[in-house]
N, C-alpha and C positions, 0 to 999 in steps of 0.2 A: 391753181388762181381763179376758177369759176366755182372750187368750195368755199376759199375763203372770202369773196364775195355773198356768195349764196348764204352763209353764216350769220354773216353781218346784216344783209339785210333782214331773215329772220331774226336777229333780234332786235333792229329799227322797229318792224313789223310787232313784236310783243311788244315793245314800250308803246306801241301806240293803239294797244288793243281797246276796243270800242270806240276808233275814231275814222276808220277810213270809211273816205267816198262814199257814195253811192250802195249804201246797204241801205237794204228795207227797213221801214221805221218797226217793225214787230222784229226782226232781229236787233236790232240795235237796242232797245227796250228789253229784249232777253239778254242779250249779255250785258247791259247797263245793270240790271236786275240780281246776276247773279256775281257781279263786280261787287255792287252793293249787300250783296250778303257774305262774300267774303272779306270786304272789309271790317263789316260788323263783327266777324270772327278772329279779328286782329292780323287778319293778311298785309302781311310787307316783302320787301322784296326788292331785287338788285340786279341788274345787269351789269357786268363786268369787259373790259377786253383791257387785256394785260398784255407785256412786251417783257421778255426776260432776257440779258445777252446769253446768259448761261443756264444750265440747266445747277441742280440743287442735289443730282447724281454720281456724283463724283465723277462724270463722264468727262468727254470733250465735245458735249455737244452745243451749238451756237444756234442765238438767234431763232427765241420761241415767240410767234402771236398765240394767245389763249383767249377763250371766250369763256365767261362762267355764267349762270342762271342759278341764284340762289334765292329759294323760298323760306318764308318761317310763317306759319299759320298759329294764333294761340285760342282753340276752340273750346267754348264756355257750353257746358251741356244744362247746371244747374249751379245758384252759388257754393253747392257740397262739392261740386267737379268740374274741375275744368285742365287742360293740358295744352301742349307743346309738338310742334311739328315742323321740324327744318332741316332742310336736305338742297344738297347741292347738287348743279350736275354741270359739270367742266369739260373741256378741252385744251389742254394745255398747248397743243401743238396744231392747231387746226391747219397753216401753211404748209405743214407737211403731211397729211394724212393722218394726223393724232387720231389715237383712239379717244372716244368721248365714255367720261367714268362718272358712273353716281354714286352719291355717299348720303345716307342719313344722319346728319350730324345729332340729332336730337329727335325722340319721338314716347314722350311720355304721356301719363295722366296722373291725376294729383286730385287727392280725394282731403277734403280740409273739414278737419273736427273742430269739438271749441279750443282745445289749448296744443293742434296737431295736423301735421302734415303728412300725408305720404305719399311718395310720388314713386311710381313703377313705370320702369320702360328704359329705352335708352337715352342717356343725362350725361349730360357735361359737369362735372361737381370740382370746381378749382378750392384747394384748401391754401391758407400762407396770407400773409398782409402785408410782406416785403416787395417790392416791386420789380415783377420780371422773375425773380429767383427764388424760389418756393423747395426747401428742405420738404415740408410736410407736405406738397400738393404729388401725392401718389395712386391719386384713385382711379383718374383715367387718363388716357395715352394723348400724345403729338404726333403729329406726319411733317418730319421735320424735312422732307423733300415735295411737299406742296409749291405750287409756283405762284404764291399769291402773296402781298407787300404785306400783311400786319400780323401779330403777333398772335392776334384770336384767331387767324384764320387756320394754325398749325393741330386747333382742338378738335376734336371729333370724343362722342360721348361712348359709356359702356353698359349695356342694360344691365340693369341693378337696382334695387330697393332702395330708396332713400325714406330714414323716418325723423322728421323734427320735432321735439316735445316742448314746449314753448313754457321754461318754469315760469319763466316771469316775465315785465318787458323786455329785460336786460339779461336774462338768460335762457341758453337752449341748449338741451342734448340732442345731440344729431349723431342715428345709428345707420352704418350702411352694409351690404352685404352684396355680394355676386361671385355664380360659379361661372360667369362667362370671362373670365382675362382676357384681353388685349390690350397688344403690347402696343409701345411707341413705335412708329418708322423711322427706320434710320439709314440712311445713306453708307454703301458699303463699298472700300476701293474695288476697282473695276481686277477681273480675273481670281478674283477670289471664290474658291468653293467653298459652300456651307448646306450645312442640313439643318433645319428648325425643328426641333422639341419643343411645344407647348405643355403648360401643363392640362392636364384633363380635365374636360368640364362639368364636371362632377361636384355635389353636394358636402362632398370631402373634403374637398379643393378651395371652396368658397373663399374670397377672400373679405376681408370681416374690419369695421372701423370705428371708432368712436368718437365722439369729440365734445368737448363743455367748453360752449361760447360766451363770453360775455360780452355789450355793448353798449354804450353810453355810460354814465358818470365820470366822464373824463379819461379814460383809457379803456381802448377795446384790448381784448387778449382773448386765448384760447389756449386749451390743452388738447392733445388727442391721441392716439394710440391706431396705428395700423397692422393687418398681419395679410399678407397677401407674398405678392409674386412685384421684383423689378421691372420695372416696363420699358427697360434698356436690357441685352443681351449680354450676360458673358461668353466669350467665346472658348471653345477649349479643345485640344489637337486630339485626334482618332490616330488609334496605335495604325503604322504601318500606313499613313493614306495623308495624301494633301489637302484632302477635307474638313473642316472647322464645324466641330457642333454649336449652334449658338443654344446657349440655355436661360431660362427667367431664372435665377436663385429666390428662394422662399426666403422673406424679407420681414423682421419685425420694425417698426416706427414707433419710436414714442417722440412725441413734437411738442414744441410752444412756440405761441406768437404774442406782438403785444403791438399798440401802437396808441401815439397820445402825440398833443401837440401844445406847444410850447409859444404860445401870440403865432408870431409868422413862421414859425420851426414848426415841421413836424418831424417824429422821430417813429422808426419802425423796426424791429428784432425778432427774429425768428431762429429758430434751434434744431435740430432733431437728429436724435442719437439709434443710425442706421444698425441693426443686429442683422448679418449676414448668414447664410448656411453654413461658413467657414468661420464658425466660431472662436479657434484655437490658433488660426494660421497653420493650418496643414497641407490647406494644398497651395500651393505656388502660384495656381492658376486663377485662381477664383479670388475675389474682392472679399478683403476682411474686412470684418468692422469699423466704422469710422463715424467720427462727430461732422455737424455740416451746421454751419450758422452762416446768419447775413445782419445786419445792422446796418443803418441806414438815416440817413436825416435829410430834410428837403424844404426847400421855402422858396417862397413866391416873390420876386424883388417888381420894382414900377405896379404894371396893373394886370400883367398875363406873362411875365418870364417866371418858368421854372425851373428850379435846378435840383434835382436828385443826388446823392451820392453814398454810394454804399460799399461798405467792406466784406468780403467773403471769404471764407476761410471752411478745410477740410484737413482733419485730421484723424492719421489712420493709426492707433497705440500700438497697435500689431504690425508694423513696416515690414518688407521685405523689399530691397532694392529687386524689380521684376529684371533687370540689366542685368544682373547677377547668378541669373539663374543657368545653370551649364546645358542641357538640351535643348538645340536650337528652335525645334518647332515647339516644345514650352514657352521657351521665354519670348519666341514672338509673339504668342496667343497672352501672355502674359502682358506685355509694352503694349498691346491694342485695349485691352481691358483697361488696365490704370490710365490711359491714355484716355478712351471713351468716357471713363469715370469721373477724371480730373484728379489722381490718385497716384502722383506720379512721383512724389515724395514725400515722407512723414507729416510735413507739415503743407498745405498747398495756400497758398493768401493771391486775391485778386481785388479787383476795383472795377466796380458800372459806374457811372454816369447815365444821367439822361437828361436833356437840356431840351426846354421850349419854350417856344415861344409863338404871340398870337398877333395880327396887326390889322387891319382896316373891317375895324368891325369882325374881326374872326373869319373872316375870310381866307386867309393868308394865314398857314402855320406850318412850322419849320420844327423838326426834332432834331437832334442827335443821342444819339445813342452809342456807347461803346462799354465796353467790357474789356478788363487787362490782367492777363495772367503775370504774376509775376514769380521772379524763379527762372521761368522757362522763356519769358519774352515773348510771349505769342498774343495776339489782338484780334476783336473782328471791333468793326466802327460799319455803323448806319445812317446815313443822313436820310433824312424824310423830307419833303417838302411839298405841301396838299391845299390848293386853291379849290374854294368852293365858286364857283359859277355860277348856279341857282341854288334853291333849298332843294332839287333831286339831282342835280349833277355836282360831280368836283371830279377833279384830276391829280395822280399823285406819281410824284417821281421820287430815285432813291434809288441806295445802292448797295449792296452785302461786301465788303469787305474785311481780306483774311489776312493776316501776318502772323509770321512763326516758323519754324522749322517742321519738318512734314511729320515728325513722330510728338508734335504735340497738340493737344482739342481745336484751336483753330488753324494749326497749318497745314492740318490734312485735307482742310476743306478749301484750299487755295484755290486748285482747279476750278471750283462754284464761285470766285466771287464773281459778282455782277452788277451792271446797273438794269434798273428797271422800272415802267411805268404803270399807272392805271388810269382807265375814263370809268368810271362807274355813275351809272343811272339807278335812283334809289325810289320805291312810291311804296 
C-alpha cells in the first residue's frame, strides 16, 4: 500500500513540477528557465494511471493498477537537422510490486535537403491506408501485450534508415532499410515451451523496402515492395522434444493501397501478396504464400457520427488443412500457425466496423470497434468512452471482449478479456 501511495504522490508531484510552495526564487527561476527551454524544443508528455481487470498474457492474473510516464521532445539543431525522442516508463502492476520497464519508442535524427529527407534512428513507420488492418504494414512491430488502451500504444520503433525523395508536390519515393530486425510481441499460451530463433543482425540479412506514394488530385494511392521477415513467428516442432521453435520466416510483400472521397463517403482499399519461404507448399507447418486484402467505406452522419465498415479477406492458393496432418506434434504446430495468421481455410473472410460519435462540444466521445471472422464465428468487441475534463486531463473507460472457440484467432484470447480505465494528464 505504501508503494502504491508513494508512486501516486510521485506522479502528482511530477505534474506540479515548478509549482511547489516554499521554493527559493533562484531555484524556481532555474526550473522555469529549464522548462521553457525544453518546451521550446517541443517537449510534451503524459502521466497516466491505468486499471486492467485482466492481463494480456494469456494467464489468469487479475486486477492491475499501472502507472506510466511518456515524454516526447522534438529537438531542432537548425533548418536542416532536427529529430524526435519519445520514451515510455511504465509499471503495469504497481499494487503488486510489479517491475518498472522503460522503452525508447522513437529516437531519430532527420536531415532535410532541397527535395528529400533522410531519417536515421529508431522510428515507427506505418504503411497502409485502411483503418487499423493494413496488409502492407510490415516495417515496424507491435506489442500486443501492453496494458494501455489505445491502438497507437502498441507501436514501437525499429532502428532503421528511411529516405524520402519528393519528386513533386504529389509524388514521393521512399526507401527503407535496417539490419536490426525486431518482431512483434505476441502472447503465448501458458505452459508452452519454446526457443526463439531470430535472423542474425547482419548487413546480409537487412530488410529493405521501397514505396511510391501519390497524394492529392482527388485520389491518394501507393505501390510498395518489402523484403524482410515476418513480424509474427511460425512455430515448428523439434524432433523428440516438447519444445517449439519460434522462427520468423523471410517474406516478400508486394502491396498497393488507395483512398478516395465521393461526397460524404470515403473509400479505402489495400491489397498485398505475401510470398513466404514455403513457396511450393512443401512444409506442412510453414505458412504458405497468400493474398491479403481490405476494402472499406466510411461516412459521417449529422455533425460527428462516423461509421466505418471494412471487408477483410485472406486467400491461400495452395492450402492444406492443418487438421488433416497425421503427426500430432506437427499437426498441433500447424494449427497454431494457421490460427495466429488467420489462415485456417483456403478463403478467410471477416468484417470490421468502427462507429464513433462526439457530444457536448467534443468533450464526450464514444467509439465501438468490432471485428468478426466469418466461418469459424469468432469476434472481438471494444467499446470505448472518453471524457475530457480540461485541456490537460481526460478519462477513458472501455473493455476488450473476445468470443469464439479456443482454436480461433479471437477465441484463444478469451481468458484475457477485460474492462479497463485510464486517467491521463497531458502537458
